[in-house]
N, C-alpha and C positions, 0 to 999 in steps of 0.2 A: 504494500500500500504506500502511496506517495505521502511525503511529509507535508505539513502545513506550510503556507507561505509565511515568511517572517523577515526579520532584519537581514538575513543572509542573502536575500534576493532583492536587487534594486532595479528590476525591470517591470514592465507592465505585464500583468497576467490577465487573461480573459477566462472567465468561469461562467458556465451556463447551468441553470437549474430549470428543468422542464416542469411545467405545471400539469396537473391532471385535467382530464375532461371535467366539465362542470355543467350544472343546470341544463340549459337548452341543448348543449352538445350531447349530453347523456339522453335527454328526452328524444332527440332526433336520431338516436342510436348511431352516432358517428363513430368511426373507427379511429384508433390512435394512429397518428401519422409520424410520430417522432419517437424513435427508440434510442436509448442511451446505453453505451458500453462504458461503464465507469472505469474499468481497468485500463481500457485503451484511450480514455479521455475523448471518446468519439460519439457524435450524435448523427444518426442516420434518419433522413427525412424521406418518406415515401408518399406516393400519391394514393390515397385510400381508394380512389376510383380507377387506379391503374390496373393493368393486367399482371399476371404472374411473372411475366418476363421483364417488366419494368424494374430496373435496378434502383435502389434508394441512393440518394445523394448523401455523401458522408462528409462531415466536418470535424476537425480535430481542434481541441481547446486545451488550455493548461489544466483544466479540471472540468468535469461535468457531473451532474447529479440527476437521477431519475425523479419522477413525480412522487415517489414513495419516501424520499429522503426526509429526515427530520431537520428542522431549522438549526438545531444544535450541531448536527454533523456538518452542515454548510458553514456555520460560524467557526467551528473548531478547525476545519480544513482550510478555510480561506481568509478569515478575518482575525482570528485570535492572535496570530503572530504579529500582525500589523498593529493591532491595538496595544499589545505588549510593548512593541518598539516605541510607539508614540508615548506611552506612559514613562518610558526611559529617556525621553527627550529627543528621539529621532523623528524626522518628518514621515508622514504616512498618509495616503489617500485611498479611500474606497469609494468607487462610483457604483451605484446600484440603480438598475432600471427595470421596470416591469411590475 
């Protein structure tokens, strides 16, 4: 398992957390179009209306999390080291979207 980001890394990291289907999506019986391979840090997007021969598009990130992940795991893996560094007087920035 990969270690958390912290003061030892001074580069920009991109992390993705996939959300689960919700409300109207579930009611419409939509299919999940985004699959996460956490070990490979890879997200595969497929067309739910596509045929069996349509290959998913794959994207690699510094870390990625499936819809079932806990908020604590995301924090521990991605933000805890940065927060710790800031508390020690180092600069740190976290941008969150979504």
